N, C-alpha and C positions, 0 to 999 in steps of 0.2 A: 745539822747542826754544826755550828761552830764547835770548835775543841775549845774545850775550858781545862788549863792549868795552872795550878798554881806558882809562884814563885821559891826559891830556895831560900833557905834562911839566911839572915844576914849573918857579917861576923862582928866577934865581941867588940865593944866602943874600945877599950881599952888597948887594941891594937893601933889604934891613931895616934896613941899621945904622941909617941917620939918622931914623928911626920909634922906637927902640928907648924912648929914654926918654919920649917922649910917649905913647906908649901905655900904658908901668908907670903913667905920671901920671894918664890916663884910667881907669887898673881902681882908683884909690883904695883905701878901704877893702874891699875885694871880695877878700881873700884866694883863693878857687877862682880866680876870674879874674885876678889878678895870677901863680898861678902857672900858669896855662893861657897865659899869656901872654911870661912866662921861658922857659918850655920851646919856644914857638915859635922864641924868638930864639936859643936852644941848639942846635935839634937843625938839622942841616944840608940844606940845600934838594934834595929828590928822596929823601929818606931813604924815607919810610915807601913800601914797595911794594904796589899792591893794582890788583884787576882789580875792573871795573864790569858786573853782570850785569842787565839791562835785561829785564823781561817785562812786553811788551805788554798783556795782557790786565788787566792792573791797576796800569800807570805804573808800578811800583814799583822802583827802583833798590837792588839789592842788592849788598855788596861782601865779596870778600875780600880781606883787607890782612895782609902779614905783613914779618917783618922779615928783611933781607935777606942779612944775618951769621949768624942763628941758624936762618932758614926756621921758625920758631916764628911763628903765626898765628891768625887771627879773623876768622869773619864777621858780616855785620852786617846785621839786618834779611831773612835769609829769607824766601821766597816758598813756599809751599806750595800746589799749583795746586788748585782748586776748583771745582767744575761745580755752580752750586749749581740749576741747573732738574733734573740727575738726582742730585744727594747725591752725586759721585762726587769724591774726591781723586787726586790723581796726584803722582808728586816729580819729573814733566820737571825743572823749573827748578830745584829741589835739588839734582836728578842732573848738572846741568851744572856747580854748583859743584864738587860732590865730585867730578868727573871732573878739572877744572882742578887742586885741591888735590891730588888724589893723581899728576897728572900733573906736576905742580911740588916735590912733594916739601916740600910742606909741614904742618907738626906744628900742629894744631888746639886752641889752647887756649879758647879763648872763643867761645862762641854769642852775638853784641851785641843787645840789643833798645834801640832809642831810645823806647820805649812799646809800649804794648796796641794796637797798631792795628786798625782799623774798617774797612780797606778792603780785607784778605788776610789768610791764616793764616798765622801762623809757619810753618816748615819746622823749627824748633831739634829736636825731639825725634827727628825722623828724621834731622839730618845729625848728632847724638852719637851716634848708632849707627852712622852711616856713616862718620865722621873724628872722632869725639872731641870733646871740648871742655865747659865749662859754660855753661850758659843763666846770660845776667846782664841785670837792670834797673834802673830807677831805683826807689828804697827806696818811692815815694810808689802804686808800684802795688798797696800797701795798700787806698788810698781806690780806687781803680778797681775791685778785687775787693770793696768794701763796697758800692760803689752798685751795678753791676752784678750782685753775685752776689742781692741784694734784686731787681732787675729779673726775672733769670732763673729767681726761687726756686730755687738752687740748692740740689743735694742736702747733707745733714747731714753731710757728708762732707769738703765744699769749706773749705778753709783761707782764712782771707780775710786771712794775716799776711804772706804773699808767700814761704811755706817750698815753694809748688812752683817757684821758681827755685833755681838754686844760691845765688845771690849776687844783694844786692840794695846797690847804688851810693848813696851820699850826694852831696849837692854838695862837688864839692873831692876828693872820694876819689883818690887816685894809684895805678896799677898799671901792668904793663909786657907789651908781648907779646915777647917775646924780650930785645932791648938795647932797644926801643921804649918812651919814656914815654908814658903815657896819660893824662890828665887828664879827669875828669868833673864837666861843667855841668849842674844843672838848669835846665830852660826849659821852664817850666808854661807853660800857656794851652790850647794843643791840646788838652791834656790832663793833668791834676794830675801825671802820671808823667813825662815827655818828658825827655829829658837829651841832651846831644851830647856826642860823643869827642872828644876832641882828642888826636889820635893821632900822634906824632913831629911833624911838622910842618904836618899838615893838620887839620880838620873835618871831621866828618860829623854834620850836623845833625840829622836826621830830619825832622819833618813840620813843623817849627817856621818855617821859611818856603821859599818857592818860588825860581826863578828869577828876576831882577829884574822880568823882564815879567809873571811871574803873581803875587807878591807874597807873600801869607802863606797859613797854614792856618787852616782855620775854628775855631772856637772855642765854638760851640753846643750840645757834645756835652754829657752830664751831667758836671760836674767840669771843666768848660772855662770860660775866661774871656778877652775880648777886652782889656779891659788890663793883666792879667797876662801875656797873650801880648806885647803893645807892649813890656812892660817886659825879654821875654826877649831879641826879637829885638833892643833897641838893646844888650842885654849882648852879644851875640853880635859888632853891631857896633862893640864896643870893643876888639877884637881888634885886631893890626895890618893894617894896609891892603893887606897884599899876599898875606893869608892864605888860601890855596885852601880852599874851604868847596865842600861833595858834599852834595847834596838825596837823598832819599830818593825822592820824587816828582817827575816831569816831566808838566804836561798843556801842548798845543799850543797856541796863541794864533791871534789872527786876521791878525798880522804874521808868525807866525815856525810853519815849519810840516816841521820838526826837531827832533827828543828831544836836548835838553843838561840836564847834571846838575852841570858845573864853573861856578864863577865864583869870586871874592873878594869879601873884608870892602868894600875900594874901592868895586867895580862894586855892592854890593848899597847901600852909602851912597850911592852917586849915585842910582842909578836903578830901586831897588826903588820899584815902585807904590805900595806902601803902607805902607813903612816908611825911605823916604829921609830923608838929612838934611832937617830943616826941617818933616817932615809932624810935628804935636804929637800928643801921646797921645789929647787930646780927639777930634780929626780922625780920627784911626786908628782910635779907639772907635767912632766916630760909623758907619765906612764898613765898619766888619767886621761890625759887626750888622747894619747893613742889607744886605751882601750875602750872609751868612749866614740870614737870612731868605725868603730866596727860593731856597736852595740845596736840592735832594732828597737825602734821606739814601743815604749809600754802598750801592749793591747786595748787598754783601758785610758789611755794618754787624753784623747780626744774626748770623750763623754766627762772622765775625770774633772779634769779642769774646770770648764766650763760650768761645773754643778760646783765645787768647790770654792773656785775664787766669789759666789755667791753665798757664802757659811753653807752649803749643803742644800742650799732651793736650786730646783730646776728653775728654766729658764719659763716665761710665763706664757701660758696656754694660746695657740692661736684662735681664729676667730671661729672655729669650729671645736671647739674645747679641748683639742689634743696639745699637746704639750711635745715638743722636736726638740732634738740633738743637732748642732751643725758635723757637719763634716770639710772644714777647710782643704780644697784639691789644690794640691802641689805648694802646700802655703808652708810648710814645717819640711 
C-alpha cells in the first residue's frame, strides 16, 4: 500500500500582512506572478485541504486537494505502479487515493499533472474512471510530444498537439477547485512543460525544486535547460516568504533519514543548496550541468515518458491484442 500522510498545518494569515507590498513589488511586470501573489494574500491560511500520498518505490508524493466548503477536489501527480522487470502494472497507489476521495466525499474535477514525468507512470486514466475528473497539463506538453514522439517513433495516429489531454494550461491561467482559486505558473527547465499550481494558499511545485537540502531537479533531459530552470526557481521564490511549498519528490541525504515534502519560500531562499539567495545564475548552471553529467538515467524513464506523453495512456495494442513499450537503443 502507498503510505498516506497528512500535511502539517499552515501558518496564520496575519503573518503575511507586512510582506504583501514587498512581494507584489518583486513580481514587477510578471502578470502571472502578480496574480499568484495577490491570490496568496487574499486566501485565508489553511483554506486548502489536502492529503499527501508517498510512493516509496519512486519517491513520488501525490496529492488529493479539495475545497472544504464545496467538497470539490483535484488529484495532483498520481502514480500507476509499474514493475519494470515483469512489465506489469498495479493500481495500489492510485487505489489508496481513490479510497480516500470516496471516504471523504470529495467530487474530483481535475487530474492535474505538473509535467510529463520521467520517473513514474501517471494513473490519471484509471482515476478518471474510478473517481472522475479531467486530465490537465501545461501547454508545452506539445514540445515534449514532438521530441519524444520522434524518439519512440510513435504510431502515425499519435497526436502531437496535446489533444490527448482534456485541458492545456498557459502561464497565468486561472481556474477554481470549488471556491478555491488556482493560478498556473509555467516553470520550465526540468522539462519544457513544467507548471506549478498555486491552489488557494499553497503551491505545488512539481519537480522544479526539491527540499532545501536536495536543491533542484535535473535539467539534462531532451528539452531541459539549466539556465531556464534557475529562472523558474527564482520565479517561484519571488512569492511571499511564508508561502507553503509542496514537493513532488523527496530523496534522502546523508544528513536526513526521514522523507519530507513541505517547506516555505523563505526556507528555500535561505537554504536551498542550489538556488538560495546569493547564488548566481552562472554558479547554478555550472553546478547543475556538472551534477547532471554524473547522474544515471531514471529507471523508469523509457516506460514513463512514452505513457505520460499520452496523458497516461499506453500505446495502442498490436494485432495480437498485446500492448508493448519500446526501448530506443543507443538513442538517449
